[in-house]
N, C-alpha and C positions, 0 to 999 in steps of 0.2 A: 503493499499500499503507499503511494507516492503522498508525501505531507506536505515535502515544500510546496512553498510559493508559487506563482508564477514570473511573479519579481521581485525585487527584495520591499517595496514599496508595501505591499500587503502585511508586512511585519509590524507595522502601526495600525494596523483596520482591525477592528472589533469584530467584525465579520468573519472576518480568517480563522483569529483564535475560536472562537465559539463554533467553527467548522471544525478546527483542528480538534478539538477536545472531543467533540462529538466522533469525530473520526477514531481517534484512537482511543477511546473507551477510557476504562479506569487506571488502567497500565500509566504509571508515572513516569514525566517525562523529565529526564536528567541533562538540561542545560550547562554545559562546561564541567562536567564531572560529577559524580556520586559526594555524598558527605564524607565518606572516608578517603577521598580524594582531595577534601577541603577545608577538613575539621582542622588539621595545624593552622593553617591562617587564620579560619574564624575562632580557634581557641584562643588566639596570640590575640587579636582585636577586639573579643567582643566576653565580658565577663557574664558570669551566670545571674546576677542579679538586676543587672540592668534591662532597662524596657526596649523593647526591639522592636521594628516595623519592617516589613519584609512585602517590596514591591513588586509588583508585577509575579505572585508565587506559583500560579498555573497548578499543574498537580505535582510541584517536584516534593520527593520526601526529605527535604531538606530540612523544614521547619518541624517536621515531626521528630526527626532524628537528633536535632538540636534540643525539643523539646526532652527527651527519653534520657538525654545527660544531664538535663538539671538548667536547661535555658529555658522558662515556664513562664516569663512575662512576651509573648510573642505574640503580634498581630498582622495579619495576612491581608494584604489586598492583592487585587486582579480586575481587570476591566470584564474576564469573561465571566459572564453567570454560572454557564455550564461547569467549568473549572472550580468557582468558588461550591456550586450546587455537591460536588462530588467531594471536595474537600471537608465538607461539612458533614457530611454523613460518615466520612471514612473515621472522623474524630472526635464525635459529640461525644461519646461515651468511654473513649481511650485518654484524649488529650481534653479536659473540660476547660481549663483554663487557657486554651490560646483559642482564637478569634478568627474569623474569616471574613471579610466584607466586600463585595462588591463592589469596589471605588474605581473612580480617574487616577491617578498619581497626578495630574496636571493641574487638579482641583479637590486636594483632599479636605475633608472635613475635619480635620482634627485643629486642635487650639493650638497656636503657636509654643513652641519649646516642649513638645509632649515626651521625643523620644531620645534615648542616647544613642542606640545606632539603627541606621537606615541600611539595611541588607538588599542588596540586589543581583540576584544570579541572572544575566544575560539582559536584563531590561533597557538596559541603554543602550546594547547593542543592537535590541530590535527595534527601538523606536529611532535610532540615529543612523538612517540607510543609506542617506547621501546629502549631498551641501546644500538642497537648497531651501529657499529661504523659508518654507511652509514649516519643511522637518526643524529647521532651527529652531523658530519660533515654537514650536510645539516642546524640544529639547529644552529650551530656556525655563519654559514653564515650570519644565518636570523638575529641572535642577532646584530652579527658585524655591518650588514648595520641598521641595528635600532639606535645603536649607533654612525651611521657616520650619520646619515642625521639630528640627535638632535643636537641642539645649546647645548653648556654648561648653566645648569641649569633648562632645559627642562625635562620632565619624560616621562619614557615608562609606559603608564598604561593599564596594563593587565589583564583581567579577566579570573580565571582559577579555574578549581576545586582544585588546590595545591597538587596534586597527587603526590607522594612523589620525584619519578625520575622528574617531571618536574618545582618542588620547588628545589629541589638539582643542576638542572642545570640553570635554572634562578640567583637565588640566587649566586651560585657559579659562573660564568659568570660576572653579576656585579658589587658584592663585589672586584675581582679581578682587575678589571678597575677603583675602588677607587669611585664606586658610591656610594649613599645611597641608603638601602633598607628596605622598608619600604612594610610589607604584610596586608592588612586592608579587615576584615571580610564582606561581604557585606548584610546590614539587612535584616532580614528575608528571608531570601535564601535556609532554609534548603529543604524545597520540591519541589523547583525546577528540574524538569525533563531536563535529556538532551537530549532523544529524547522522543516523546509522544509514542512512541511505546515500551519503554523500562522504563515502569513504578518500576520498582523493584530498577531502580536506584537512590536516594535520595543523596546527598552529599553538602554540605555548599560551596557557592559561595565566592571567596577571589577574591579581585583587587589586583595584583603587583605595586606595586608607586617604580619604580627604577629612582631616580634623578640623572643626569650628574652633577659631579664635573669637576671642572678643575684638571687634571694630579697634584700631588705635588710630586717632584723627592724624592726617599728617603721615603716618610711619607708611613704607614703599617696601617693609622686609616680605621676600616670598622665598619659602622653602619648598624645594623639591630635593627628594631621596629616592632613590632606589634599592632594593634588598631584592638581590637574586636568589635561588633556592641552595645554593651552596655554600653561602657565608651566611653567620647569624645575625651581623648589624650591617643596619642601612649606612650607602654611602651616599653622601651630601652632594649635589651636582651644582653648577653656578648658575644654570639657565633651562626654561623649560624646552629649549631647542636640545639641549645636550641631553635632557632625559628621554627627549622621543628619539633620539638617536640612540642613547644607550637600548632603549627596547628593541629597537631596529635589529641592532645588534642581536641580542636575544634571541631576537626570531627567525635571522636569519641561520642562526646556530642552529636552535631546532629542527629548521627546514633541513639543514643540510643532516642531521643525525637520522632523521626520519627516511630522507633518501638512502642514507648508506647503509640505514637498516633492512631496506626494502634488497638494496640492489648491489651490485660489487659493478665495478669498472665505469664511472663515473668520470673518469678522465681525470685532471689533475684539480683537485680541491683541497682548498687551504681556507686556517680561520685563524681568527684572534680569541686568546683569550685573556679577559683582563684583569686590573687587580681589583678588589673589591674596595677596597679602603681607597683608591686614586679614582679608578677607572680607565687609567692605560692600560696599554697592552702591555703584557706580563709573558704568554706563550704564543708565540707562531706554530701552528699545527698545519702540517700538509698530510694529507692522507694517499697514501701508495697503493692501488692492488696488483697485484702480483697472479693471475688468471693461469700461468702455466703451474703453479704449485697443485698438487693435487692432494687434496682435502686431508686432513686426519685430525685426531684427538691432540694433540698438542701443537701444531703447524695455523691455525686458525688467524694467530692476534699480537702483533706483539709493538714497545713503544719503545722508540729509541730517542735518546736524549741527546742530543749535540752538544758537544762542552763548547762552553763559553768562547768565541772569537773565530771559532770555526763554521761559523753557518752560511761563510761567502765562498768557502770550499766549492769544486765541482759537485763532489759528492752528495754534498749535503744542499746546496744552493742551486742549486739547475735540476729540472724535471729529469733528466737524463740519467744524470749522476742520483735522484734520489731512486729510480726505477732499476739500477743498477746494484743500489744496497740493497734494496726489499727484495731484489731476485736472490743475492748472495747471501742473505739473512736465511732464506726459504720459508716466509710466511705469507699467508693469501693476503694479510693486510697486516701492511706497515705503517703505523704514524709515528712520522718524526717531529720532534720538537724542540724550538731554536728559544733559547734563553733570552730574553730583552735586557740592554743595557738601561742603568740605572734603574735595574730591580733588585731588592735581595733576595739571596738564595741561601740555603742552609744546610746543603750538600742534597746527596743524591736521596737519601729517606727520604727528610722532609718534602722533596719535589714529589717523590713516587705517592707520599700520603695525599699530597694537597691535587695532583692528576687523577687516579685513582677512580673517584667518585665521577669525572668529567669524561673521560678518554673511554671509560665502557660504554658511554653513550654511542659513541664511535665504533662499536664492537660489528662485523658482518653476521647478518644472517646466518645461522646455522650453528653458531658457536655453543656448545656446551655449556648449559648452566651451571655456575660456581667453577667456569674454568680459571685457573690461573692465568693471569696476563704478563708474561715476562717484561722486564725493565731492561733494555739494552744501551749502552754507550762505547766509548773508545776508553779504554781500561779504569771503565770504572767509575770514572769522576765527571764532574761536570766543567773541569778546566775552570781556569782564570782569567778573569778579564776585571782590569783597572783602571776607571776613568783620569785621567791624569789632568784634565784641561777640557774646558768647556767656553765655549764663547761664539760672538754671532758676526757674520759678515755681513757687509752692506750688497755684494753680489752673491755669494755663495749661500748665505743665510746662516742658520746653525750649524754648529758641527764640533766635533770633539775628537781629541787625544787619546787613546786607549793604549793601554799595554794589555796582551795578550799572551797565555802559554802555549805555544804551539809543542811539536813533537819532541824526543830528545832534552824537555827541560828550556828549549831557547824560547827566549821572549821576544816580541815582536810589537813595534810601534805602527800605529795605524792613525790615519786621517780618515775620519768619515764625516761627509756631510749627510745632517740629517733626512734632508730632503727624498735622499736616495739611500738609506741606510744600512743598504743588505751589498751596498758595493763599496769595495775598500778603495777610496781615492790614491792614498798613499801607502807606500809599508816598508821600513825599515824593520832590518836584524839587530836586536842589540846585541853586546859583547858577551860572551859567555865566562869571562873571569868572575862576572859576577853569580858566582856560583849557589846553590840551593842553601849549601853550608854556611856560604857568607851570608848571604842574607839572615838566615837565622840568628848569627849572631847577633848582625846590626842591630836585629829586632830585640834580643836579649840586651843589646847594649841601651837600646834607645826606652825597654819599658822599665828603666830604671830612670832613666826621666820625666818619664808622662807614663801613664797607666793604661790610656787607650792606644791601641793600634793599629795596624793594618795585620791582615791574616799572614802565615808563614810562607806561604807562597806570594807574597806579594811582590810585581816585579820591581826593576831598578828602577830610583827616582830619577826626574828629568836630565839631571848634569850628568846621568851615567854617558859613555860612549857609544856612539853607532857605528856597529859596525861595517865600514863604508868599499869594504870589498867584496859584498855579498848583495845578489841583485833578488828581490823578495819576487817580483811581478814578471811571468812568463813574456811578457810583451816587450816589458825592458831586456831581457837576454837576447830575444832575437833582432832586438834593436840594433843591439852591441854588436851581434853577431852579423849582422847586414854591412859592417863595416869590413869585413872582409872582400866587400866585391870593390873596395878603391883598390887604385893600381900599388902592387907591392905591398900586401899585406904586413910582411917580415919585418919591414922596415918603418910601420907607422910611428912607434915610439920616438923616432928619430924626426920623424916629418912634422914640420909644421902646421898640423892641422887647424881648419876654419870653421867651426859648426854652430849652426842656430839653432835653438831649440826652444818650440812654441808651448809652452806650457808647464811651468814650474812644480807647482803641488807641495811635496815634501822635498824636491830638489835630488832625488836619490838619482834620478838618469843623468841631469848634468854633472853631478858629482862624483859620477863612477866614471865619465871622459876625463872629466879636468885630473881625477887623482890618476887613472892608468893608462892616459896620454901626456906624458910630460911636456911636450911641445905645443900641445893643443892649446887653443884659445877659444874660449866659450862666450856666446852671444846668449844668456835666457830670456825669455818675454813673459812675462804675467801682467794678467789682467787686474787682478786682486792684489793688492798690497798685503792684505791680509795674510796670506800664501806667503810672502815673503818674509813675514814673521814668526809665522809658524813652522816654515823650515829652518828657520837660521835658529829658533829656540827650542825646538824639539825634535829634530834630523838632522842635527851636527853639519847644515850645510854655513858656508862662511864663500863671500867674494872674496878677489883676489886680483891682481893683476892681469891674469889670464881668464880670470871668470865675472861675469858683468852680469848683474838683473837688471832688465830697463822694465818699470812698472808702463805698461803700455796694453792696448787693443792689438794683437800680434796682426789683423789685418789692417790698421793702419799704421802700423810700425812695419811691415814689407809694401804695402803701397808706397811709401816714403823711401826705403832704401832703393825701390826699382822706379821711382819717378827722380831721383837726385843726383846730381851732374857726376858724381864719383861713387859710381856704383860697385858694392862690394861684389864679389864673386867667392859664396861659400864653397865648403868641400862639402860639408855634409850640412843638410836644413831635416831637424827633425819635427814632427806634428805628435803632439802628443798633448791634447786638448778637449775639454770634453763640452757638449751642450750644456745648457743651462734649461732647456725646454724639454719636458720628459714625453709630449705627445709625439715630439718626432720618430719616425722610425730607424733613427742615426743618434745615438748617443754621442757619440766621437768619429769624426770631429765635426763642428757645427757645420750644416752643409755652406754657407758661404765662402769656407774654407776648400773646398773642392768644387766650388763655382769654374768655369772655363777661363772666363777673362784672371779671375785671380791666381788661377794656375799657371798661366801665363806670366806673371807677375815674380811667382816661385821662380820658375823657371829660368828669367831674365836675370837672378842672383843666385844663380847654382851654376859651378865652374861646370866646364866643359867635361871634364871627368869624375864630375860629384856625384855625390846621390841621395836623395831625397824617401827619405823615411817616414811614412803614416802610419799611426795606429787608427784603424778602421774598425769599428762597432757600429754593424747594421744589421739590426733584425727584417728590416724590408727587403725582400729579394729582389724586387724590381728598382727600388730603389739603388741597393747596390750595385748591382749590372750598370746603370746610367753613372754611378759612380768609376767604376773600371773604364766603362767606354771613354770619358772623359779624362780620364788619369793616362788611359794608352794615346788619346789625342795629341796631350799635350807632350808625354815621353814616352819615345818610341820601345824603349824598353821598360818591360814591367814587370816582375818578380812577386808574385803573393805567397805569405808564409802563414797559414792558418795555424793558431794556439789551440792544441789539442783539449779538450774539455771545456773552452772557452769561446768567447763568440767571437772573441778578437782574431784580428786578419792583419798582419801585418804586411804592408806595401813597401816594394824595395823601385825606384823609379828613377831610371839613367836617360842618357842624351845618345848615348852612344849603340845604337842595336847594333855594330859590328862585333861589341864587343861579350855578346851573347854567350853565358856559361854552361854547361851541361850541369845535371847534379854532381858528377863526380870531380869535377874541375871548382864546382863550388867547396865541395867539403873537404877539398885540400887546399885550398885559400883559409879556409876557415881554420884548419887544423896549423897552417902557418901562423895565423894571426895569436892562436890560443898558444903555441910554443914559444911567440913572443912573450905574450902576457906572466907567463907561467915562469919566467928568466929569474934567479939570485933577486933578491930585494925587490922584487914588485909582491905586492899584496893581492892574492889571488887565492879565491873561494875554491876547492876541490867536487864541490858536490855538483857542478853540472859542466857541460861540454859543450864548446860553442859550436863545433859541428854538427852537435845534435841539434841544433834551434835551425839549421839548414838543409835536413836531410828531404822536409816535405815540401822544400821551397817549389814551386811550379812558374812556369815563364805563360804568360798571358797572352 
């Protein structure tokens, strides 16, 4: 039997509800959950001796069950005469002190301040079906009547799906009246169906708790709170908009959970879990399904905690990497969990206890009940991340300098722009002479001076030296390897090279060139003056007579050079500059840097035998093809080196097509350059091989 209305407008019709209850008969209709599903929130906000008004009671058993556990001062009203008659017949002898009245809630007949609680289970949702003027006026009358019949200190307790227009209306009305507004998520409500005939409809259920305050003339104080099902205390939010946003996040999470429970293979699914105290993101979860795994009792589901600071690595930070991780772990579903900077964590056990009730909601269908879900990690710990400095740049926005612990207890210093917090903008390795033992000794010494200190695994302080022999970024290694394309690479240490590097960041790339090629002269261009301060203070960068930083727009600087009377000719030009516009399909470089006219300017300041090296990060395949075609038009010889596990591609552009080299020749030249750099007295890191950087180079 289909009891759904032909349109949502019928929810506000007396005739619809009369017909509904006649056709349904005496079987109770539980809108948004049963008493057992709602009792926790009801008992929290209604005291047994309080006088309660239930509006739009229908033939729900909710009032009866409240009565049976001690809430006996209850008055029920509804516009349906059929429903009221059914309820009177059902309760006359068993619940003599509870009354049922046919009454319009927009014109109630009770005196002012009669009740301490008005309970509404789905009635506001049924009335507020749209935002037409007539509907809004009816809702205004209803809410005004609720406020009139409530005593000061009384509560309007409204069970609702909190759809956007309903939340906006309820919160707006009562906050303007000076009431305290709290939205409380009802526990375990994600799968409740609004109608049995509507199985596709699945949203979390909320309780609006509007507390009536005595009006204070001239006061503009507004209180907005959210209480989620997994936390005990409500979080104070700064505005109605932020409250609505938080509710939307909860609804999206519940929808995802319901979808994930019903089927696998939804593609890449990610979501944030926020701190109950601050509302800030605390965990980022990625759900990865592996349909190739044959199900068994122990391989349904696992949680992988990514150590702090390693969330940007390919294995953890990219879809393909997470798929590989899931395949190697051997579970049907793997949820990776990234920890957010700025959030406190007490260790693996506390994280596991905090996450266990939430991540179980993401378990796949078919997982046996009471199944133990393993928590996995690298080395069994959560890693170390220490934010050293946080500031704001007028050009780059908010940024942080943080130290993270990597493999073999190496520490790495990173520059992160918070507008793109999952991308490492610059990175450098800290010297390992600051051993774990030395740190513990310093910690012990400092404890004598002050009681509070950082953890035992705290990385070195800002003044500690940067390991300038080590390049952290794979694309920087490839760019250095590209210098082997210059003539006579075995003589480069004695050759007076001139280089133009656009994009300073932490300064690792120009600093490496400066320190490893003693005859080189480097002009580094950086548009953001804050980055020069960052590079100098935190990344060991310094200027010299061979290293000059120019604070300028790279486009303007090169245009000026190309148009000057004494045009320079650089042996090497490197572009490692990112775009500030996240909507573009190409994040590095900005499109203007590969414009055909501008490339002609670059070409004009490059020596005949020089090399132009470009870091390209472009996810738009059509745009990338256009960029490569433009580069090929300007530079007859173009090599491309793809960085494995990353989006980056390094482009090596030259002007002399007759010098085209096959892979064996490239490798031989890279080996010659590396032999030169490995000479005694030269600082060189043995963990990477330059020739490996050119193995996959292809000519376009």
